N, C-alpha and C positions, 0 to 999 in steps of 0.2 A: 590645919590645926583646929579650925572652927568645926569641921565636920567629923573630927576623930571620934567623938562620942558615938556617932552612928557608924561610920566606916569601920572603926575598930571592932564592931560587932557584926560586920558584913551586912550592914544595912546601907546599901549603896545609894548614890545621889539621886538616881532616876529610876522609875519603875522598869524601864528597858534594861538597865544595868542588872538589876536583881533578877529579872526574868532571863537575861543572858547567862547569868551564873547558874540558874536552875537548868538551863539547856546544856551547859557544859558538864554539870554534875551528872545529868542523865546520860550523856554520851560516855563519860568516863565509867559510869555504872553499868554500861552494857547496851544502851540503846543504839540502834543501827546508825551507821554513818549517814545513810540516805534517809533516815527517818527523822524529820524535823518536827514532828508532832509534839506538842506539850500535852502529855496525857493527864496531867492534873488540872487542866483548864477545860471546862465544858465536858466533864466526864458524863457517861462512860466512854464515849467515842474519842474524846480529846479534841484539841483544836490544832489544825495545821498552821504552823508558823511559816512566815515568808523569809526567815533569816537563813542565810547561807552558813555552812560550817566553816568557811574560810576564816572568818574572824575568831571562831572558837579554838582554832588550832593553837594560837599563841597563848591563850589563857590556859588551855588544857595542858600544854607542854610545860608551863611553869609549875602548875599544880603537881603534875606527875614527877617532875624533876626534884621538887623540894619536899614532897611528902615524906620520903624516907628519913629526911634530916629533921624537919620541924613538926611533923604530924599533919593531919589533913586540914584542920582549922587554920593553922598558921600558914600552911602552904597556899590555901585559898586567899588568905589575907595578903600574902606576898604577891600573888598573881594580880589581885585587883589594884595593888599599888605599883608593881613593876611594869605591867603591860602598858598602861597609858603613859607612864614615864618614858619607857623605851621608844614608843611611837613619837612622843614629844621631842625626844632627842633627835630622832630621824628627821622630823619636820624642821627643826632648827638647823640641822646640818644641810638639808636639801635647800632650804631658803638661803643659807649662806652661799652655797654653790651657785644658785641662780643669780644672786646678787653679784658675785664675782664675775660671772659670765656676762652680765649686763654692763656693769660699770667699773670693773677692775677690782683689785685686791682690797682696797679700802672699804668697798661696799659690803664685803662678806660679813664683817663683824656688825656693821650697822643693821643689815638685814636680819642677822641672828637675833639681835636685841629686840628689833621691832616685831619679830615673830613671837618672842616670849611675851610681848605686850599686846598681841593681836586679838584682843577681846572683840567679839564673842567666840572667835575661833579657838581661843585657849580653853574654853569651857569643856570641850570634848576630850581634853587631856588631863583633867583634874583627877586626883586619886579616886578610884572606884568607878570611873567612867570606862567600862569595858565594852560598851556597845560599839557598833561598827563604824561610826562617823570618823573617829581618829584614823583608823586604817585607810578609809577612803581619802582622807586628806593627804596622807603620805603617798598613796598610789597615784593620785592626780598630780602631786608634785613631781614624782618620778617621770610621769608622762610629759609634763610640761618641760622639765629640764632636758629630757631627751629630744623633744621637739625643737629646742633652741640650739642644739648641737649640729654639726655638719651632717648633710643629707647622705646617710649611708643605709644599706640594708639592715645593719645591726641596730642602728638607732631606731629605725622604723619598727623592728621586731620588739624592742624594749617598750616603745610607746604602745604597740598593739597588745602586748602581754599585760601591762599595767592597766590599760583601758578595759580590757576584757575582764580582768579580775575585779576591778572596781564596779563594773556592771553586775557581775555575778554576786558580789557582796550585797549590792542594793542599787536600785535604779535612781537613787537620789543624784547620782553623778551623771545622769544622761545629758543634761545641758552642757556640762564641762567636756564630756567626751565628744559631743556633737561639735563643740567649738574647735576641738583639736582635729576632728575629721574635716571640718570646713577649711581649716588652715592647710592641712596636708593636700587637700584637693585643689585649693587655690594655688598653692606653691607648684603643684604639678601642672596646672593649666598655664601658668606663667613661664615656668622654667623647663617644662617638658622632660627631656632625657636626663637632666641633672637630678630629677626627683623620682625617676622611675624605680630605682632599687629601694628607696625608702618607702615609697607607696606600696610596693609589692611586699616588702618585709612587714609593714604594718598590717596589711590584709591577711598575710599568712598567719601571723601571731594572733591577731584578733579572732580570726576564724578557727585556727587550730586550738587555741585555749578554750574557746566556747564549745567546740566539738568534743574535746576531751571531757569536759564536765558533763556535756549532754549524754555521752556514751557511758560514763563510769560513775559520775557523782551527782546526777540529778536527783531531786527529792522524790520520795515515793508518791507524794500527793502531786500529781502532774496534770493540771486541768487547763484546757484551751480557753476556758471562760475567764481566766485571770490574766491580768497584765500589770502586776504589782511588784514583781521581783524576777528571779530566775524561773521563767515559765516557758511554755511552748512559744508564746508570742515574742518574748524578748530574745530568746535564743534564735528563733527564726529570723527576726529582724537583724540581729547582729551578724548572723551567717550571711544573710543577703547583702548587707553592706560590705562585709569582708570580700565576698565573691565579686561584687561590683568593683571594688578598689583593685583587686588583683587583675581583673579583666582590663581595666583601664591601664594599669601598668604594662601589661603584655601588649596592648594595642598602641603604646606610645610611639613606636617607630613608624606606624602607619598613619598617625594623625599629625599632619603637618600644619603647624600654626596654632596659636592659642584659641582661635575661634572654633576650630574643629574639636579640640580637646574639651572646650567648654560645652559645646553642644552635645557631644557623646556622653560626657560626664553627667550633664543635667538629665539626659534621657535615662541612663542606667540608674543613676541615683534616685530619680523620681519613681522608676519602676520598682526599685527595692523598697522604698517607703510606702508607696501606694499599695503595692502587692501585699505587704505585711498587714496593713490596715484592713484590706479587703478580706484576707484570710482570717484575721483575728479582730473582729469589730469591737471586742472588749476594750482594746486600747484606745478607741475613740472616746469612750466614757471615762478613761483615766483609771488610776489604781484603785479608786474607791467606788467604781461603778456598781459593784455587786453588793455594796453596803445598803442596809435598809434606809429609806428616805428619812425616817425619824432620826437615825443616828447621823446621817449626813448633815442634817439641819441643827441638831442639838448637841452632838458629841464631837464630831470632827472639828468644827470651828473653834472649840475650846482647847485644842491641842496647839500650844503656842508655836511650835516649830513648823506646823503645817498651815499656819495662817500667814497672810501677807504682811508686809512691814507696816502698812498704813492701818491695819486692824489692831495694832498694838497700842499700848498707852504711850503718850507723848515721850515720856522718859525712855521707854524702850525703843521708840523710833530713832531717837538720837543715839542711844547706846549701841543698838544693833546696826543702824543704817549709816551712821556718821562716817566710819572708816571706809565702808564700801563705796559710798558716794564720792568721797575724796579720791579713792583709788581709781574709780571709773573715770573721773575727770582728768586725773593725772595720766592715766593710760591713753586717753584720746589725745591729750596734749603731746605726750611723748611720741606717739605714732606719727603725728604731724611734724613735730620738730626734728625727729630722728628718722625720717622716712627712708633714708639710705640704709638703715640697719633693720628694716622691717622684718627680715627673715628671722632675726634673733628676738626682736621685741614682740612680734605679732602673736606667737602662741600664748605668752603670758598675758598680754593685753586682752586677747579674745576670751580667755577663761575668766579673767577678772570681770569683764563686762557682762558675760553671760551669767556669772554668779550674781552680779548686781541686779540683772533683769529677773533672775529666778527669785531673788529676795522680794520682789514686788508681789509674787504669788505665794511663796513659802519662805519664811525667814531662814530655814535650814540651808538655803543657798549661801548664807554668810559663813557657815562652818567651813566650807571649802574655800571661799573667796578671801576671807580675812588673812589666813597665813600666807596666801600667794600675793596679797597686796603688799606685804612687807618689803620684798626686794624691789618692787616697783617704786614704792614711796621712799626708799633709801636715796633716790636721786635728789629729792628735795633737801635732805640733810647735807649731802655732799655739795650741792650747789650753794647752800647757805654758808657752809664752811669756807668756800672759795670766794665768797663775795667780798666786797670792799667795805662800804659803810654799814654800820649797825650789824656787824656779823654775828655778835653774841645773841642779840635779840632775834635775828632771823633764824639762827640755828635752834634756839629754844622753840620758836613757833613751828619750825619744821619737825622737830621731834614730837611736839604735841599733836600736830596734824597727822603724823604717821603712827601714833601710839593708840591702839584701839581702846585701851583702858582709860585714856584721857577723856574720850567721849562718854564712857559710862560714868566715870567719876564726876565729870562736869554736869551731866544731866541729872544725876542724883542730888548734887548740891543745889542746883537751880530748883528742883522739885521741892527739896527740903525748905528752901527759903520761901517759896511761893505758898507752901501749905503750912507754914509755921503758925502755931496757935498760942505759944507761950513765950518764953524769952527769945530775944533776937538770936537767930541762927540755930534755934533748937526745933527740930521737927515736931509738929503737933500731932502726928499720926504714927502709929506703930505698923511695922511691916506685917502683912498677913502671911503667915506661913502656909505652904501647901499642905494638904492633908497627910501626905506620906511622910513629911517632916514632923508635923505637929503630933501625929499619933505614934511616932517611933520613939518617943521619949521613954525613959525608964526601961523597964524590962518587959515592955508590952508584948513583943512577939514571942519572947521566951515563955511568957505565961500562956499565950494562945497555943504554943507548940506542945505544952504539957498535956493538952487534952487528947483523947484517943483520935486516930485518923478519921477525918470526917469531911463532909462537903459544906463549904461556907458560902453564903451569899454576902458579897462585899461590894462596895462602890468601886468604880473603875480606877479611882486614884490610888487605892491601897491594895487592890486585889492581887497585883503582881507580887506584893510582899507576902501574901498568903502562900503563894507557890514557892517563892525564893527563900523566905525566912522561916517557914514551918514545913511540916510534912502533910499538911492538909491540902484539899483540892478546893477550887473556886469555880463558880458558874461562869463568870465572865471576867475579863481583865483588860478590856479596852483594845484588844488587837483585832483588826478589822476582819480577818477571816473567821473569827468566832462570832459571826453575826447572830446566830440563835441565842448563844449564851449572853451576849451583850444586851440584846433586846429583852431577855428575861430579867436581867438586872434592873434595867430602867423600868420595865413594867411592874416589877416587884416594889421598888422604892417609890415610884410615882403613882402607884395604884392604890386603891382602897384596901382596907383590911381583908375583905373577902377575896379580892383578886390576888393580893400578895400571898395569902394563905394557900390558895390553889396553886400558885406558881411554885411555892416552897414544896408543896406535896408532889407536884409533877416532876420537879428536879431532885426530889429526895434530899432536900436541904436540911441539915441538922442544926446549923448555927447561922446567925446573922451578925455581921460585924458592921458597925457604923462609926465613922469618924466625923466629928464636927467640921462642917465645911463641905462635906460631900454633897454634890448636886446644887451647891449654893449658886452656881452660875446660871441655873435655870429658874431662880427665884421661886422655889416651890411653895413658899408661904402664900404667895399671890396666885400663882398659876395652878397649883395642885394642893389647895388647902385641906382636902380630905385624905391626903396621901399618907403612907407610912412614914416617909421621910419628914413630912411636916410635923407629924406627931413626935418623932424622935428629936427633931430640932427644938420642939417646945418642951422637951423633957417628959413627954407622955409615953408610956410603954404599952403597946397593945396587949390585951389579956392573953393572947396565944404565944407571947414571947416571955421567956423567963430570964431576967438579968443575971449575968455571971460576973462577979466582981473582978475588976482588973485594977491593979495598984500602980500609982505613979504615972498614969497616962490618961488623957481625955478620951481615948478610944473606948467604945462600949461594945460588949459582946453579949449576945442573947442566945439562949437555947430555944429551938422551936418545940413547943409542947406537942 
């Protein structure tokens, strides 16, 4: 309801969502299935995106199905509302199934409700969030649920299919897939022949799905220097792991005893991992190894989801980390207390704990972990209900400890009290809106869209909206493969008038777009006092820029003279 003024105009919650919509539009408009390039970012060559088409399928299908009935605009609106909602329904259903499998029928409803409250995991399902995180949540849930079921070749195949798809969608789920691989390998080491078919089915599906995409659906931009998505490095590593697991399954009858299985498994697994790193050293540097050092130091740390939990504000540490910390502790406790059921509990516990560890480096690990925490934390509520003394109080505390939104709301209330400046209980500070929200008020983007098609120099916070909300092009938009365009943006705004004018000429830029708050995290008034952005922040317009009036928005647009 609060976002309808923006979402109703297809101004989606996050820059990634609006860029995703632009990618889907281009695909529907005739761009190749294997061409993931965003041609209106960093033109004339365009910028290679690292996003798979898998997530685009659902959005595009809804648009194509509904367009004959509602028209194109309302079909797109239906897609950005329905797609995350359908995935949310899947997530709640799968969580309920996992809860029932763990604790019985009563746990299903409890797990479903906790999933609906599993902030910040719920943020990837809100209206307009069509980026790939929600799909990855569902795929990992499918893999976890299948891992908890009896060991058969068919369940192994489902795990492998879901894991492979999640990795092709994006490498953010690598820790969770690694946790499931470790569980399946450990189960095979301990149980031997009982796990042979499941391990083999997993390897076949993991390798077969990856090989299918490698042969038929790999992107046109295919560089061994990258290790950030579906690339030669990631596909080779996945195929190596799949081959290793299939080999272990086939050798099961020749490996007598858990020690032999452990030794052979460690050798083959180590060869797969080390071999991949030797062939593709780019993976050692991580997904952002090819990014300019300036951007690694000044841009990437300011992407919230890519920063560790302890680099957040205190209120966000509690809001984002509270539920995961509780879930990790409960998972460890349950594994110890219910060790006889470890085959059922271990897959879920492993993924929750790995998501919690990922959160220490990148908070995006919470997106996967929070919905999966719900069925695990359901045991607290069921235990409190069955208690004797103080049952109502214990049940209430159990619900609060399992509800992610409780941590967020509680942290916000404490922050409001501690920072109050006026009447008791009234916050003394106003919420600082991000530039993409602040500058989307009124008819800002429609006014920009009325100008003839042109190339715009815009800050990374709003540049994605230039592509997704207008027919213009942008030099950079904060996507790490567009290194040259992103560096040009920073050099333009943080440089002197002369430097900025040369960059605008080199990139044939016709307009400059500035939103108050752009580059504020770099403190340009102190660090770059002679820069273009410092002048714009102070209300001074360089003489080579001609202001173009925009009404009802703080966003400013200038024509390059």
